PLY file of the C-alpha trace (Angstrom):
ply
format ascii 1.0
element vertex 255
property float x
property float y
property float z
element edge 254
property int vertex1
property int vertex2
end_header
82.71 117.75 131.23
82.88 120.58 128.72
80.36 123.39 128.33
79.98 123.61 124.55
76.37 122.44 124.77
75.56 124.00 128.14
71.94 125.14 128.23
70.99 122.86 125.34
68.51 120.00 125.51
68.80 116.88 123.37
66.58 113.91 122.58
68.25 110.60 121.76
66.05 107.74 120.56
67.34 104.24 121.14
69.44 105.68 123.92
69.44 102.68 126.25
72.15 100.73 124.43
74.80 100.70 121.72
75.39 103.85 119.69
72.48 105.61 121.39
73.91 105.01 124.85
77.34 106.25 123.80
75.71 109.32 122.23
73.89 110.15 125.46
77.22 110.01 127.31
78.90 112.21 124.69
76.17 114.85 124.78
76.09 114.88 128.57
79.88 115.28 128.63
79.47 118.38 126.43
77.00 119.90 128.90
73.65 119.06 127.31
70.58 117.87 129.18
69.36 114.68 127.50
65.97 112.99 127.19
66.67 109.31 126.58
63.99 107.44 124.65
63.82 103.66 124.49
61.54 100.70 125.14
64.14 99.03 127.41
63.20 100.27 130.88
66.17 98.72 132.67
68.60 100.08 130.09
66.99 103.52 130.28
67.36 103.69 134.04
71.00 102.60 133.83
71.87 105.24 131.23
70.14 108.01 133.16
71.90 106.97 136.35
75.26 107.06 134.55
74.51 110.55 133.27
73.55 111.83 136.70
76.62 110.29 138.35
78.77 112.21 135.87
77.06 115.44 136.86
74.69 115.66 133.91
70.93 115.97 133.57
68.97 113.18 131.93
65.36 112.06 131.67
64.21 108.49 130.98
61.27 108.29 128.58
59.86 104.86 127.85
58.44 104.47 124.35
58.21 101.76 121.72
58.70 103.71 118.50
56.71 101.12 116.60
53.76 102.89 118.24
54.22 106.19 116.42
50.97 107.65 117.79
52.79 108.29 121.08
55.47 110.51 119.55
53.68 113.90 119.89
53.02 113.33 123.59
56.62 112.28 124.20
57.95 115.43 122.54
55.56 117.53 124.64
56.77 115.74 127.78
60.39 116.62 127.02
59.46 120.25 126.40
57.51 120.29 129.65
60.52 118.92 131.55
63.31 121.00 130.01
61.50 123.90 128.37
63.15 123.51 124.96
64.68 121.07 122.48
67.85 121.98 120.61
69.12 118.61 119.39
67.45 115.46 118.08
69.38 112.25 117.42
67.34 109.52 115.74
69.35 106.47 116.72
66.70 103.80 117.32
66.58 101.12 114.66
65.76 97.49 113.96
67.04 95.04 111.36
63.93 92.90 111.17
64.09 89.43 109.70
66.87 88.64 107.24
64.63 88.09 104.24
65.32 88.34 100.53
63.05 90.28 98.20
61.09 87.20 97.20
60.75 86.10 100.84
59.77 89.45 102.36
56.45 89.55 104.17
54.45 92.73 104.68
54.44 92.49 108.47
58.23 92.49 108.65
58.55 95.18 105.98
56.06 97.48 107.73
57.68 96.97 111.14
61.16 97.89 109.86
59.94 100.88 107.88
57.91 102.14 110.84
60.77 102.09 113.34
63.59 103.06 110.97
61.83 105.64 108.79
58.33 106.64 109.89
59.30 107.19 113.54
62.33 109.39 112.68
60.15 111.34 110.25
57.54 112.06 112.91
60.18 112.82 115.55
61.69 115.34 113.13
58.28 116.82 112.32
57.31 117.53 115.91
60.76 118.54 117.13
61.42 120.82 114.13
58.08 122.54 114.66
59.14 123.30 118.22
62.63 124.41 117.17
61.16 126.86 114.66
58.79 128.24 117.28
61.46 128.74 119.93
63.94 130.32 117.50
67.69 129.87 117.58
67.92 126.97 115.16
68.78 123.40 116.10
70.56 120.19 115.15
69.11 116.92 113.89
71.26 113.85 113.31
69.87 110.64 111.82
71.70 107.35 112.20
71.66 105.57 108.85
74.00 102.71 107.90
76.63 101.72 105.38
73.98 99.22 104.28
72.23 102.15 102.59
75.17 102.36 100.17
75.74 98.66 99.47
73.72 96.08 97.58
74.89 92.97 99.41
74.77 91.28 102.79
72.06 93.34 104.49
68.37 92.59 105.02
66.53 94.28 102.17
63.94 95.95 104.41
66.68 97.35 106.66
68.91 98.58 103.83
65.96 100.21 102.07
64.82 102.02 105.22
68.32 103.33 105.91
68.72 104.53 102.31
65.41 106.36 102.56
66.61 107.94 105.80
69.55 109.46 103.94
67.22 111.12 101.43
64.91 112.21 104.25
67.94 113.90 105.81
68.74 115.78 102.61
65.16 116.86 101.98
64.68 117.99 105.57
67.95 119.94 105.45
66.68 121.86 102.43
63.37 122.64 104.13
64.75 123.53 107.55
67.89 125.38 106.49
66.15 128.79 106.41
65.30 128.21 110.08
68.96 127.62 111.00
68.31 123.94 111.66
71.14 121.67 110.53
70.09 118.17 109.48
72.75 115.53 108.89
73.24 111.78 109.08
75.95 109.34 110.07
76.41 105.97 108.38
78.16 103.39 110.58
79.58 100.13 109.32
80.23 97.08 111.51
79.88 98.34 115.07
80.05 96.30 118.25
76.44 96.64 119.41
73.55 94.35 120.20
72.36 94.69 116.61
75.49 92.99 115.25
75.29 89.99 117.59
73.64 88.09 114.76
77.04 88.14 113.02
78.63 86.28 115.93
81.15 87.03 118.67
84.00 89.56 118.62
86.19 87.26 116.51
83.41 86.82 113.94
82.93 90.59 113.76
86.65 91.04 113.21
86.63 88.50 110.39
83.70 90.29 108.75
85.52 93.61 108.96
88.65 92.06 107.44
87.26 90.23 104.40
84.16 89.76 102.31
81.35 92.21 101.47
81.53 93.95 104.88
85.30 94.52 104.75
86.55 98.02 105.54
89.85 99.70 104.76
91.15 99.51 108.32
89.97 95.92 108.94
88.59 97.32 112.16
85.31 96.96 114.06
83.89 100.29 115.21
82.93 100.89 118.82
79.76 102.81 119.70
81.93 105.67 120.96
83.46 106.07 117.49
80.05 106.80 116.01
78.95 108.90 118.99
81.98 111.16 118.50
80.84 111.92 114.95
77.28 112.57 116.12
78.55 114.92 118.82
80.61 116.85 116.26
77.49 117.41 114.16
75.78 118.88 117.24
78.57 121.31 118.16
78.86 124.97 117.11
81.99 124.13 115.08
79.87 122.17 112.57
77.44 125.01 111.90
78.20 125.11 108.16
77.43 121.42 107.60
73.93 120.32 106.62
72.31 117.76 104.35
75.38 115.53 104.56
76.03 111.92 105.50
79.20 111.37 107.52
80.50 107.84 107.03
81.89 106.25 110.18
82.45 102.85 108.59
86.27 102.75 108.65
86.23 103.03 104.88
83.66 100.35 104.11
82.08 102.99 101.88
84.39 105.35 100.01
0 1
1 2
2 3
3 4
4 5
5 6
6 7
7 8
8 9
9 10
10 11
11 12
12 13
13 14
14 15
15 16
16 17
17 18
18 19
19 20
20 21
21 22
22 23
23 24
24 25
25 26
26 27
27 28
28 29
29 30
30 31
31 32
32 33
33 34
34 35
35 36
36 37
37 38
38 39
39 40
40 41
41 42
42 43
43 44
44 45
45 46
46 47
47 48
48 49
49 50
50 51
51 52
52 53
53 54
54 55
55 56
56 57
57 58
58 59
59 60
60 61
61 62
62 63
63 64
64 65
65 66
66 67
67 68
68 69
69 70
70 71
71 72
72 73
73 74
74 75
75 76
76 77
77 78
78 79
79 80
80 81
81 82
82 83
83 84
84 85
85 86
86 87
87 88
88 89
89 90
90 91
91 92
92 93
93 94
94 95
95 96
96 97
97 98
98 99
99 100
100 101
101 102
102 103
103 104
104 105
105 106
106 107
107 108
108 109
109 110
110 111
111 112
112 113
113 114
114 115
115 116
116 117
117 118
118 119
119 120
120 121
121 122
122 123
123 124
124 125
125 126
126 127
127 128
128 129
129 130
130 131
131 132
132 133
133 134
134 135
135 136
136 137
137 138
138 139
139 140
140 141
141 142
142 143
143 144
144 145
145 146
146 147
147 148
148 149
149 150
150 151
151 152
152 153
153 154
154 155
155 156
156 157
157 158
158 159
159 160
160 161
161 162
162 163
163 164
164 165
165 166
166 167
167 168
168 169
169 170
170 171
171 172
172 173
173 174
174 175
175 176
176 177
177 178
178 179
179 180
180 181
181 182
182 183
183 184
184 185
185 186
186 187
187 188
188 189
189 190
190 191
191 192
192 193
193 194
194 195
195 196
196 197
197 198
198 199
199 200
200 201
201 202
202 203
203 204
204 205
205 206
206 207
207 208
208 209
209 210
210 211
211 212
212 213
213 214
214 215
215 216
216 217
217 218
218 219
219 220
220 221
221 222
222 223
223 224
224 225
225 226
226 227
227 228
228 229
229 230
230 231
231 232
232 233
233 234
234 235
235 236
236 237
237 238
238 239
239 240
240 241
241 242
242 243
243 244
244 245
245 246
246 247
247 248
248 249
249 250
250 251
251 252
252 253
253 254
């Protein structure tokens, strides 16, 4: 473990699996205490146990981010446990149904926008308010997607929500910059997580990364740790001059 984030507290939404889980491990390895938010109780407990076995501090917080009314209380719980919040990583996300524009139903649209956009917005609102009050700045990283920069082969509700998240990142960076709060995003491409299981097994993912609309320059499927490394960088002191940016971790799917 390093000590670059020693004394810092982070919140990671969607931290029970995939990119979120890898991000929790990365932040813990850098010395941060981490509140792990997810609706998957078993996954939460496993991630927290892993963090504690490695010598880190972690707190499991069960929440379904589709129920945004619970967000203020969750933020208060983290502050009550750790005393401060220095880092927020909005990693939780859903794809929703794979529907075209003419097929889209309001229930699916609202569900995707709530989890992928409204929940991150409210997490940022309540965490940023606390960061400003405690002084010392902070870091916010939103997990968008390469789908935000393409017009093909992604559910329209999902792609739209992730594109809006990029603009939310830029607007929040402009507002929070005077308070020394850096706000950035990462945009993964094909990554081996539960979300990409709909594309098939490992061989199917490799084929998608090698040809067609999801092809990337390296013909390589990302691992959650690849994305988590970029998120960690945006939380470290060495990235203090970076804000309002989207760091693409898509192996060149978007250039």
